[in-house]
C-alpha positions in Angstrom: 168.8 34.7 108.3 168.7 35.0 104.6 166.2 31.8 104.4 163.9 33.5 107.0 164.0 36.6 105.1 163.3 35.1 101.7 160.4 33.2 103.5 158.8 36.2 104.8 159.2 38.1 101.4 157.9 35.2 99.7 154.7 35.4 102.1 154.4 39.4 101.8 154.5 38.9 98.1 151.6 36.2 98.2 149.3 38.0 100.3 149.9 41.1 98.3 149.0 38.9 94.9 145.9 37.6 96.8 145.2 40.8 97.7 145.4 42.1 94.3 143.2 39.5 92.8 140.4 39.8 95.0 137.9 43.0 95.3 134.7 43.9 96.8 131.6 45.2 94.9 129.5 47.5 96.9 125.6 47.1 96.3 125.8 51.1 95.1 128.2 50.1 92.3 128.9 48.1 89.0 132.1 46.3 89.1 133.9 46.2 85.5 136.8 44.0 85.0 138.6 44.7 81.7 142.1 43.5 80.5 144.1 45.7 77.7 141.2 48.2 77.4 138.7 45.2 76.7 135.9 44.5 78.9 136.1 40.9 80.5 132.9 41.1 82.5 130.3 43.3 84.3 129.7 42.3 88.1 126.3 43.7 89.0 125.5 42.0 92.4 127.3 42.9 95.6 129.8 40.7 97.1 133.1 39.4 97.0 135.0 38.6 93.6 138.4 37.4 92.1 140.3 38.5 88.9 143.6 38.2 87.7 146.2 40.6 89.3 147.4 43.5 87.6 148.4 44.5 85.0 146.6 41.4 83.1 143.2 42.7 84.8 141.9 45.7 86.0 138.5 46.5 87.8 136.6 50.2 87.7 133.8 50.9 89.7 130.8 52.7 88.1 127.8 54.2 90.4 124.8 52.7 89.6 122.3 54.8 91.7 119.9 57.5 90.4 122.2 60.4 89.4 121.5 64.1 89.2 122.5 66.7 86.0 122.0 70.3 86.4 122.3 72.8 83.9 125.7 74.9 84.3 125.7 77.5 81.2 123.9 80.5 81.0 123.4 81.2 77.5 120.3 82.5 76.4 118.0 80.5 73.9 115.7 82.4 71.5 112.0 81.4 71.5 109.6 81.4 68.1 109.2 85.3 68.8 112.8 86.0 69.3 113.2 86.7 73.0 115.9 85.5 74.7 115.3 83.6 77.4 117.7 81.7 80.0 116.7 78.3 81.1 117.4 76.2 84.1 116.8 72.5 84.1 118.0 69.2 85.8 117.8 65.5 84.6 117.7 62.1 86.5 119.5 59.4 85.0 121.3 56.2 85.7 123.7 53.6 84.0 121.8 50.7 82.8 124.3 49.0 80.8 127.9 49.5 82.2 129.8 47.8 79.1 128.0 49.8 76.4 128.4 53.3 78.8 132.1 52.5 79.0 132.5 52.0 75.1 130.4 54.8 74.1 131.0 57.3 77.1 133.7 56.6 79.2 135.0 55.3 82.4 133.3 57.4 84.8 129.9 59.1 85.7 131.4 62.6 84.8 132.0 62.0 81.2 128.3 60.9 80.8 126.9 63.9 82.7 128.9 66.2 80.3 128.0 64.6 77.0 124.1 64.1 78.4 124.0 67.8 79.2 125.1 68.6 75.7 122.3 66.8 74.3 119.6 67.9 77.0 120.5 71.8 75.7 120.1 71.1 72.3 116.8 69.4 72.7 115.8 72.4 74.8 117.1 74.8 72.4 115.1 73.0 69.4 111.9 72.8 71.4 112.0 76.3 72.6 112.3 77.7 69.4 108.9 76.4 68.6 107.0 78.1 71.3 106.4 81.6 72.6 107.2 83.1 76.1 103.6 82.7 77.4 103.7 79.2 76.2 107.0 78.4 77.7 105.8 79.6 81.0 102.3 78.5 81.5 100.3 76.7 78.6 103.0 74.4 76.8 105.3 74.1 79.6 104.7 70.5 80.5 104.4 69.3 77.0 107.8 70.9 76.2 109.4 68.8 78.8 107.9 65.8 77.5 109.0 66.4 74.4 112.6 67.3 75.4 112.7 64.1 77.3 111.6 62.2 74.4 114.3 63.6 71.8 116.9 63.1 74.5 116.0 59.5 74.9 115.7 58.9 71.3 119.5 60.4 71.2 121.1 58.0 73.9 119.0 54.8 73.1 119.6 54.9 69.4 121.6 53.3 66.7 124.7 53.7 69.2 123.3 53.4 72.6 125.2 54.8 75.6 123.9 52.2 78.1 122.0 54.8 80.5 118.3 55.4 81.3 116.9 58.8 81.5 114.5 59.0 83.9 113.0 62.5 84.3 113.9 65.7 82.6 112.5 69.1 84.2 112.8 72.6 83.6 113.1 74.6 86.9 113.2 78.2 85.4 112.6 80.3 82.5 113.5 84.0 82.8 114.6 87.0 80.6 118.4 87.6 80.2 119.6 90.5 82.7 119.3 93.5 80.5 115.9 92.4 79.3 114.9 91.6 82.9 115.7 95.0 84.0 113.8 96.6 81.2 110.6 94.5 82.2 111.1 95.5 85.7 111.0 99.0 84.7 108.1 99.1 82.7 106.2 96.9 85.3 107.0 99.7 87.6 106.1 102.4 85.4 102.7 100.8 84.9 102.2 100.5 88.8 103.0 103.8 89.1 100.3 104.9 86.5 98.0 102.9 88.2 98.7 104.4 91.4 98.3 107.8 90.3 95.2 106.8 88.5 93.7 105.4 91.9 95.1 108.4 93.8 93.5 110.7 91.1 90.2 108.9 91.4 90.3 109.0 95.0 91.1 112.8 95.4 88.0 113.5 93.1 85.6 111.1 95.0 86.9 113.1 98.4 86.2 116.3 96.7 82.7 115.1 95.7 82.0 113.8 99.3 83.6 116.8 100.9 81.2 119.2 98.5 78.2 116.6 99.2 79.0 117.2 103.1 79.3 121.0 102.7 76.1 121.2 101.1 74.3 118.8 103.3 75.9 121.1 106.3 74.6 124.2 104.8 71.1 122.7 104.1 71.0 121.5 108.1 72.1 124.7 109.0 69.5 126.8 107.0 66.5 124.5 108.1 67.3 125.0 111.7 67.8 128.4 110.9 64.3 128.5 109.6 62.8 126.5 112.1 64.6 128.7 114.8 62.9 131.5 113.2 59.4 130.1 113.0 59.8 129.1 116.5 60.9 132.4 117.7 58.2 134.3 115.4 55.6 131.9 117.1 57.2 133.0 120.7 57.1 136.6 119.9 53.7 136.2 118.5 52.3 134.5 121.7 54.4 136.9 123.7 52.6 140.0 122.0 49.3 138.3 122.3 49.8 137.7 125.9 50.8 141.2 126.3 48.1 142.5 124.7 45.7 140.5 126.5 47.3 141.7 129.8 47.6 145.3 128.7 44.1 145.5 127.4 42.5 144.7 130.8 44.2 147.6 132.1 45.3 150.4 129.7 46.4 152.8 132.3 48.7 150.4 133.8 49.8 149.7 130.5 50.6 153.2 129.4 52.1 153.6 133.2 54.4 150.4 132.3 55.7 151.4 129.1 56.5 154.7 130.2 58.5 153.1 133.2 60.4 150.9 130.5 61.2 154.4 128.5 62.9 156.0 131.5 64.7 152.5 132.2 65.7 152.6 128.4 66.6 156.6 128.4 68.7 156.8 131.8 70.7 153.8 131.4 73.9 155.5 132.4 74.9 158.4 135.1 76.7 160.2 132.8 73.9 160.4 130.2 72.7 164.3 129.4 69.2 164.7 127.9 67.6 168.2 126.9 63.8 167.7 127.0 60.9 170.0 127.0 59.2 169.7 130.7 55.8 170.3 129.2 56.6 166.8 126.9 54.3 164.2 127.2 57.5 161.9 127.9 57.6 163.3 131.6 53.6 163.1 132.3 54.1 160.0 134.7 56.8 161.8 136.5 55.0 165.0 137.0 52.2 162.8 138.6 49.6 163.3 135.9 46.3 161.8 136.9 45.9 160.5 132.8 49.1 158.9 133.2 48.7 157.5 136.9 47.5 153.8 137.1 44.3 153.3 138.6 44.4 151.1 141.6 42.3 147.7 140.9 39.4 146.6 143.3 
């Protein structure tokens, strides 16, 4: 039994030893074999590989894909006109030389991201100090990002290369700090209100002008209509008078008789009317049957 146990233990130890010497490198990673803190070899191709068992040799894996780094601080930067701006940016980078990266940066991607973020921020601060807010937002934005990328590349590829490749550096947002932003919004709001009030005043003046012109046109139209009506009425009265004169001129006695009847009709318009007249008055000549007032029969 003791012999069988030893055999099993030996087999298990051998299997564990073999497993500790075998490792697989993924296609998305670098495999770095090091011993006692010294890099022995870097494996860039995916597949099965061998090494000495620990503690003689160990392996670390480093991501070889394109990595993204975004700004995380909100510390404002000063422009050329001493305006405090908050800048958001991101960097696309990858590890190109694992040996140099491990020697100069660290054993994982987080260490490289931390140091790279500091370099990028310093580069942005240096370049933003040279431009105004307008240039930062519009006219010189692309040139500024190109200069920042160039400075970052020079820093990580200088006398002591980091073993990384900076693919792109971009600025995603440039804004005033919170207190200044609120002040700018208030000024913008006040300016918009001023413009709105000016437009309302202009509109009110135009409205009054239009209403005054409409009232003027109305009065002119009514005056012209009244004038035309009076002219037509006058023409009608003249035509009626002419017709009456022509008709009455043919028979003066009948005309006198007709006018007397009209006078009687207008005088005795109500049963309650009381009039005191001289019977000998010419007003009642027709009623008395005066021959001078009676109409002459027409033949």
